Each structure stands twice: as structure tokens, then as C-alpha cells.
SELOBA-778298 format. One line per field, with one value per residue (C-alpha): residue number from 1; residue in one letter; chain; x, y, z. Coordinates in Angstrom, 2 decimals, decimal comma. Layout:
<recs>
k: (NUM_...)
r: (A_...)
c: (A_...)
u: (X_...)
v: (Y_...)
w: (Z_...)
</recs>
This chain:
<recs>
k: (1_2_3_4_5_6_7_8_9_10_11_12_13_14_15_16_17_18_19_20_21_22_23_24_25_26_27_28_29_30_31_32_33_34_35_36_37_38_39_40_41_42_43_44_45_46_47_48_49_50_51_52_53_54_55_56_57_58_59_60_61_62_63_64_65_66_67_68_69_70_71_72_73_74_75_76_77_78_79_80_81_82_83_84_85_86_87_88_89_90_91_92_93_94_95_96_97_98_99_100_101_102_103_104_105_106_107_108_109_110_111_112_113_114_115_116_117_118_119_120_121_122_123_124_125_126_127_128_129_130_131_132_133_134_135_136_137_138_139_140_141_142_143_144_145_146_147_148_149_150_151_152_153_154_155_156_157_158_159_160_161_162_163_164_165_166_167_168_169_170_171_172_173_174_175_176_177_178_179_180_181_182_183_184_185_186_187_188_189_190_191_192_193_194_195_196_197_198_199_200_201_202_203_204_205_206_207_208_209_210_211_212_213_214_215_216_217_218_219_220_221_222_223_224_225_226_227_228_229_230_231_232_233_234_235_236_237_238_239_240_241_242_243_244_245_246_247_248_249_250_251_252_253_254_255_256_257_258_259_260_261_262_263_264_265_266_267_268_269_270_271_272_273_274_275_276_277_278_279_280_281_282_283_284_285_286_287_288_289_290_291_292_293_294_295_296_297_298_299_300_301_302_303_304_305_306_307_308_309_310_311_312_313_314_315_316_317_318_319_320_321_322_323_324_325_326_327_328)
r: (X_X_X_X_X_X_X_X_X_X_X_X_X_X_X_X_X_X_X_X_X_X_X_X_X_X_X_X_X_X_X_X_X_X_X_X_X_X_X_X_X_X_X_X_X_X_X_X_X_X_X_X_X_X_X_X_X_X_X_X_X_X_X_X_X_X_X_X_X_X_X_X_X_X_X_X_X_X_X_X_X_X_X_X_X_X_X_X_X_X_X_X_X_X_X_X_X_X_X_X_X_X_X_X_X_X_X_X_X_X_X_X_X_X_X_X_X_X_X_X_X_X_X_X_X_X_X_X_X_X_X_X_X_X_X_X_X_X_X_X_X_X_X_X_X_X_X_X_X_X_X_X_X_X_X_X_X_X_X_X_X_X_X_X_X_X_X_X_X_X_X_X_X_X_X_X_X_X_X_X_X_X_X_X_X_X_X_X_X_X_X_X_X_X_X_X_X_X_X_X_X_X_X_X_X_X_X_X_X_X_X_X_X_X_X_X_X_X_X_X_X_X_X_X_X_X_X_X_X_X_X_X_X_X_X_X_X_X_X_X_X_X_X_X_X_X_X_X_X_X_X_X_X_X_X_X_X_X_X_X_X_X_X_X_X_X_X_X_X_X_X_X_X_X_X_X_X_X_X_X_X_X_X_X_X_X_X_X_X_X_X_X_X_X_X_X_X_X_X_X_X_X_X_X_X_X_X_X_X_X_X_X_X_X_X_X_X_X_X_X_X_X_X_X_X_X_X_X)
c: (A_A_A_A_A_A_A_A_A_A_A_A_A_A_A_A_A_A_A_A_A_A_A_A_A_A_A_A_A_A_A_A_A_A_A_A_A_A_A_A_A_A_A_A_A_A_A_A_A_A_A_A_A_A_A_A_A_A_A_A_A_A_A_A_A_A_A_A_A_A_A_A_A_A_A_A_A_A_A_A_A_A_A_A_A_A_A_A_A_A_A_A_A_A_A_A_A_A_A_A_A_A_A_A_A_A_A_A_A_A_A_A_A_A_A_A_A_A_A_A_A_A_A_A_A_A_A_A_A_A_A_A_A_A_A_A_A_A_A_A_A_A_A_A_A_A_A_A_A_A_A_A_A_A_A_A_A_A_A_A_A_A_A_A_A_A_A_A_A_A_A_A_A_A_A_A_A_A_A_A_A_A_A_A_A_A_A_A_A_A_A_A_A_A_A_A_A_A_A_A_A_A_A_A_A_A_A_A_A_A_A_A_A_A_A_A_A_A_A_A_A_A_A_A_A_A_A_A_A_A_A_A_A_A_A_A_A_A_A_A_A_A_A_A_A_A_A_A_A_A_A_A_A_A_A_A_A_A_A_A_A_A_A_A_A_A_A_A_A_A_A_A_A_A_A_A_A_A_A_A_A_A_A_A_A_A_A_A_A_A_A_A_A_A_A_A_A_A_A_A_A_A_A_A_A_A_A_A_A_A_A_A_A_A_A_A_A_A_A_A_A_A_A_A_A_A_A_A)
u: (0,00_2,79_4,55_1,40_0,91_4,52_4,16_0,93_2,69_5,60_4,10_2,65_5,94_7,90_5,76_5,96_9,71_10,26_8,22_9,97_13,52_15,71_15,98_18,96_21,50_24,67_27,43_30,38_31,38_33,32_34,97_37,99_35,93_37,98_36,55_39,35_38,15_34,55_35,15_38,68_37,85_37,44_40,02_41,33_42,13_44,12_47,40_49,68_49,16_45,40_45,30_47,33_44,91_42,00_43,67_44,16_40,56_38,92_41,48_42,21_44,65_43,20_43,54_45,59_43,72_42,40_44,85_42,02_40,55_43,74_43,64_46,01_44,31_44,03_40,58_41,30_41,67_42,44_40,97_37,29_36,69_39,59_38,17_34,81_36,49_38,10_34,80_34,41_30,76_28,13_25,42_26,10_23,76_24,39_21,48_21,19_18,40_17,47_16,91_16,36_19,11_20,80_24,54_25,63_23,77_24,65_22,06_20,24_16,93_18,35_16,93_19,67_20,37_21,61_23,24_23,61_22,33_19,09_20,18_19,35_15,71_16,02_17,20_14,55_11,74_13,10_13,49_10,20_8,36_9,33_10,75_12,72_16,40_17,38_15,38_17,62_17,66_19,21_21,01_19,71_20,84_18,74_20,55_23,99_23,24_22,40_23,89_26,89_30,52_31,62_31,23_29,24_31,17_28,11_27,57_24,22_23,17_24,75_22,49_22,68_20,45_18,44_20,62_23,78_22,37_21,37_24,84_26,53_24,19_24,85_28,51_30,09_27,24_26,80_24,32_23,32_22,46_20,20_18,49_17,85_16,28_13,87_13,13_12,14_9,93_6,27_4,71_8,07_10,03_7,00_5,60_9,02_9,41_5,89_6,87_10,02_8,02_5,31_7,95_9,46_6,06_5,64_9,03_8,08_10,60_8,67_11,65_12,37_11,49_12,64_12,43_14,71_16,51_20,15_20,77_22,01_19,17_19,34_15,57_16,29_16,40_16,30_17,43_19,94_17,16_15,26_18,36_18,96_15,54_16,33_19,68_18,18_15,33_17,79_20,10_17,24_17,17_19,86_20,66_21,29_23,50_25,43_25,84_26,77_29,44_31,25_34,66_34,70_32,58_33,50_31,22_32,04_35,76_35,54_36,04_33,92_35,08_32,99_32,89_33,08_36,75_35,88_34,20_36,40_38,57_38,93_38,11_34,82_31,57_29,50_25,97_24,98_26,35_26,09_28,12_27,05_28,70_27,54_28,50_25,40_25,27_29,01_30,57_28,03_28,12_25,48_26,16_24,66_27,52_27,80_29,82_30,12_27,24_24,97_23,40_24,19_22,97_25,74_24,91_27,51_26,43_28,29_31,80_34,38_38,16_40,53_39,59_37,96_36,92_33,56_35,44_37,80_34,75_33,42_36,75_36,71_33,15_34,09_36,96_34,55_31,92_34,50_35,90_32,43_31,93_35,33_34,53_31,40)
v: (0,00_2,41_1,63_2,42_5,67_6,62_6,00_7,98_10,90_10,96_13,29_15,71_15,95_16,29_19,13_21,11_20,52_21,64_24,77_25,71_25,17_22,14_21,24_19,78_20,57_18,58_21,01_18,69_15,06_14,97_17,49_17,77_17,72_17,88_17,46_15,10_12,73_12,97_12,89_11,67_11,66_15,45_17,01_19,19_16,02_14,28_16,18_17,49_21,15_20,83_18,99_21,79_24,38_22,36_22,05_25,82_26,48_24,03_24,13_20,43_18,10_15,10_11,77_8,89_6,61_3,33_0,79_-1,55_1,22_1,52_0,54_-2,40_-3,75_-7,57_-9,06_-12,45_-13,51_-16,59_-14,99_-14,00_-13,57_-11,14_-9,13_-8,90_-7,60_-4,81_-3,50_0,18_0,78_0,92_-0,44_-3,10_-5,06_-7,33_-9,01_-11,13_-9,20_-12,10_-14,61_-12,28_-14,16_-11,97_-12,59_-10,17_-7,93_-5,57_-3,16_-3,32_-2,13_0,98_4,18_6,74_9,90_8,87_12,04_12,07_8,53_10,55_11,46_7,93_8,61_12,04_10,40_7,69_10,26_12,42_9,49_7,79_11,09_10,91_14,43_15,29_14,59_17,12_19,90_22,83_24,11_27,33_27,18_29,93_31,38_28,98_26,03_27,42_28,70_25,33_25,02_22,80_22,78_21,98_24,83_24,21_23,95_25,20_28,94_30,71_31,38_28,22_26,27_22,49_19,73_17,68_14,70_16,65_17,67_14,10_12,92_15,46_14,76_11,02_10,70_13,65_14,28_17,91_19,45_22,31_19,86_17,83_20,99_22,22_18,87_19,12_22,82_22,32_19,29_19,89_21,48_22,57_21,34_20,50_18,21_16,66_15,76_14,31_12,16_10,97_9,79_8,23_6,25_5,10_3,77_2,00_0,32_-0,86_1,44_1,73_3,10_5,93_9,60_12,35_16,12_17,43_16,05_16,66_14,85_17,72_17,45_14,87_14,47_12,36_8,94_5,28_1,82_-0,42_-2,84_0,00_1,28_-2,16_-1,84_1,66_0,87_-2,21_-0,18_2,51_-0,03_-1,15_2,30_2,30_6,00_5,66_2,64_4,49_7,76_6,27_4,04_6,76_7,29_10,85_13,16_16,32_19,22_22,75_22,04_20,90_17,35_15,92_12,77_9,99_10,08_6,26_5,28_1,74_2,83_2,10_-0,49_-3,51_-6,15_-4,54_-5,08_-2,21_-1,88_1,26_3,18_6,31_7,81_10,18_12,09_14,40_14,69_12,83_10,25_9,60_8,15_6,07_3,89_1,86_-0,27_-2,92_-5,23_-8,38_-10,86_-14,60_-14,56_-12,85_-9,38_-8,04_-4,89_-3,68_-1,00_0,60_3,41_5,56_4,27_5,36_5,47_6,56_8,32_5,89_3,38_2,87_1,72_-0,32_-1,97_-2,84_-4,52_-6,36_-7,56_-8,76_-10,79_-12,38_-13,14_-14,52_-16,80_-18,20_-18,93_-20,61_-22,76_-24,25)
w: (0,00_0,92_-2,34_-4,35_-2,47_-3,11_-6,83_-6,95_-5,27_-7,74_-10,29_-7,73_-5,86_-9,07_-10,37_-7,13_-6,89_-10,47_-9,91_-6,69_-7,91_-7,32_-3,63_-1,84_-4,54_-3,91_-4,77_-4,30_-4,34_-1,08_1,25_-1,04_-4,24_-7,40_-10,91_-11,90_-9,19_-10,32_-14,07_-14,89_-18,61_-18,67_-21,03_-18,19_-16,23_-18,95_-18,72_-16,02_-16,90_-17,07_-13,75_-12,14_-13,52_-12,16_-8,76_-8,64_-9,68_-7,26_-4,48_-4,01_-5,76_-7,59_-5,82_-7,27_-9,64_-8,29_-9,78_-10,77_-12,93_-15,00_-18,66_-18,15_-15,03_-15,19_-15,73_-14,13_-10,51_-8,46_-5,36_-5,92_-2,18_-2,00_-4,89_-3,13_0,02_-2,02_-3,47_-2,64_-3,59_-0,87_-3,17_-5,81_-8,04_-11,03_-12,81_-15,95_-17,65_-19,93_-17,12_-14,11_-12,26_-9,64_-9,76_-7,04_-4,63_-1,80_-0,35_-3,67_-2,18_-0,46_-1,94_-2,63_-4,66_-8,10_-9,53_-13,32_-13,74_-14,08_-17,61_-18,78_-17,95_-19,56_-22,77_-22,63_-22,33_-25,16_-27,56_-26,76_-27,26_-30,92_-30,94_-34,09_-33,51_-36,18_-34,51_-33,59_-29,99_-28,74_-25,40_-23,13_-19,81_-17,72_-19,33_-18,58_-15,07_-13,51_-9,97_-10,68_-9,54_-13,08_-15,59_-18,75_-21,99_-23,88_-24,18_-24,13_-27,71_-29,11_-31,48_-31,52_-32,78_-30,30_-31,25_-30,42_-27,04_-26,31_-27,28_-25,00_-22,08_-22,25_-23,22_-21,41_-18,94_-20,05_-17,62_-19,90_-22,66_-20,37_-19,08_-22,62_-23,53_-20,61_-21,14_-24,80_-24,19_-25,16_-22,09_-20,71_-17,71_-15,57_-18,26_-18,76_-15,09_-15,09_-18,08_-16,30_-13,29_-15,45_-17,33_-14,04_-12,95_-16,30_-15,85_-12,37_-10,69_-7,44_-5,49_-7,91_-8,03_-10,39_-9,92_-12,71_-15,79_-14,82_-11,53_-9,36_-6,86_-4,07_-4,50_-7,59_-5,93_-6,86_-5,82_-7,56_-8,55_-10,20_-11,99_-13,49_-15,11_-16,30_-17,89_-19,55_-21,05_-22,12_-23,78_-26,02_-27,62_-30,36_-29,98_-26,24_-26,82_-29,52_-27,64_-24,24_-25,77_-27,74_-26,13_-27,45_-29,54_-31,43_-32,25_-33,41_-33,10_-29,46_-28,27_-25,46_-23,68_-22,22_-18,42_-18,26_-18,35_-19,46_-22,69_-25,69_-23,97_-26,27_-23,67_-22,62_-24,54_-23,11_-24,51_-22,58_-19,60_-17,47_-14,65_-11,90_-9,06_-6,29_-2,64_-1,43_-4,21_-4,26_-7,41_-9,35_-12,46_-14,28_-17,34_-19,56_-20,49_-22,57_-20,54_-21,03_-23,49_-20,94_-20,96_-17,50_-15,78_-13,47_-10,87_-8,58_-6,24_-3,71_-4,46_-1,91_-1,99_-4,71_-7,92_-10,31_-7,65_-9,36_-12,46_-10,31_-8,77_-12,21_-12,98_-9,65_-10,26_-13,70_-12,23_-9,75_-12,40_-14,85_-12,13_-11,47_-15,17_-15,37_-12,32_-13,93)
</recs>
């Protein structure tokens, strides 16, 4: 009964939240927030000079990279139990979406803020609405002035196609792009948030609630079980699969990098993915991956530790899952 009442209240709460401004904005990942910790694929984080500029701008040096997130990290183990002990994420869930078999679970029913994982639902709503992907949208001041620690790389007045905005929102997690997609939805932002919550109900995401299309508000919440359903539904949309698995994307002479460090690595068959980071949500990662002939939803929320620990956790989980397959 409580679950039904919660679902019924989604749209009402979402509309009032959207009208009143985004509550509980998480302005930083941790006390020593640094963008190179949150998004190591950002161009500014790729080189020594850029990292020094970022450190000066945000006032904290980037942390060392989790060794298991490195490009040459091994994908095999003889000690699965040891790998499990090293997992840094508070919430973990891996499900075979073809058979509904749960392969790994930790606090999968806990409802938490999900940061920019929200953008998967944003993309799903935009695509399923049948809006023209070649329609041109002008970035305005409200898109650029979203309350984020990371500055937008899109300037007010820029004109981009809806497809370009969707690409930027998914691959490089551009907040302004996601806001523009919601703002220009038929009926505006209020209607867009209503559509997000209605789609969540249709997917059976009873633990989920959305109040804006970017992920900056801590009132955007979900559980790992729900997010497995979301990333699976998103992966079945070809554009979302294509855009979230582009390692980089260039537009108007600027290159945008994917925020998922695993995208583009030859030994990973990623069907769809999205990262997210705020102080309350921590470092998050959801992916649909093809592994051992199985279509797996992998959800990692609130990863702690070194920079890239969410990606390190994905590697550690893969080692564990591969060892189980090999043992059969």
C-alpha cells in the first residue's frame, strides 16, 4: 500500500519541486571535491598542466587513480573472495536481464540519490516522445546557469540539434544539454518531469522519483534494482546505446570525452552506460555489459576510496563473475 501511495505521489511531488527550484542541490562530491576525481575523462584532467589548472581552480589536488581502474588492469583472478572484500561501492547489483538471475547484490533495495544517472531517464523520455532529432535548440541562460561545480562547456546562444544535445548529455554528462532537452519538451520542464516519473512507474521502478533532468538534486532517488531496469530499457534504444558508448565526440571544433573510463577499452563489450557524481550520491556507475554470453545490468552506487573506484569496482566484479563462469 505504501509503495502504491509513493508512486501515486511521484508526479505531484515532481511538479511542485520543479516549480519551486531544485531542492537539496549537492554542490560537491566529497569534502575535497575535485573534478578530476569525479570525471577523470574530462580534457582538463588528462594532462599534467590541465590537472594543475583544475587544482588551482577548485582548491584540491586530484587523488591517485584506483589501480584496478587503470587501462592495463588484469581481468582475471584466483581470489574472488579477496576481490569482493576490495569492493568500494556501498550499493552493488548485477542481474542477468534475460533470465532475471541476480549474480551479485549488496544493499540493492536501499533508496539513494543517483546524480547524473538521471540522464538515462532524460534520454529515454526524449526518444520515446518521438521528438525530431534534427530539430535545432538554442542554449539559453537557464541552461547554462544550472547550480553545478563543473562549468558548462556550452555557451548561451549556441544552437545544436536535439541529437547533439542528447549525445553530449549522455557521453560527457553535459548538464546544460540535459536541461535544454527538458526545457524544450512539449509542455516545458514541468511536463518533462511528469513524463520521467510516469515512465518510471511503467518500468516498475517503485523506489524511484525524479524532480529534474540533470541529476544535481538529491531528491532524484532510486534503488539499484530499479536502476537495473532503467539501464536495460535505455540499452534497447539504439541512440542511447550508440551515444553512451562513444569514447569521445567532437562538435564545433571541441572534443567531449565519455565520463566512463571503461568505454572504448577492447576487452569490454558495453551496450549502454552512465556515470554520476555528487557529494550525497558519491561516485556512481550503471552499465549494460555483454559478458560470457549474458546481458548483465551492473549498478555501482556511492563508491568510496581513490579516484575511479567505481570503475575499479566494475573490474573487480568482472573478475569475480569470470571466475564463477570458469569454475562451472
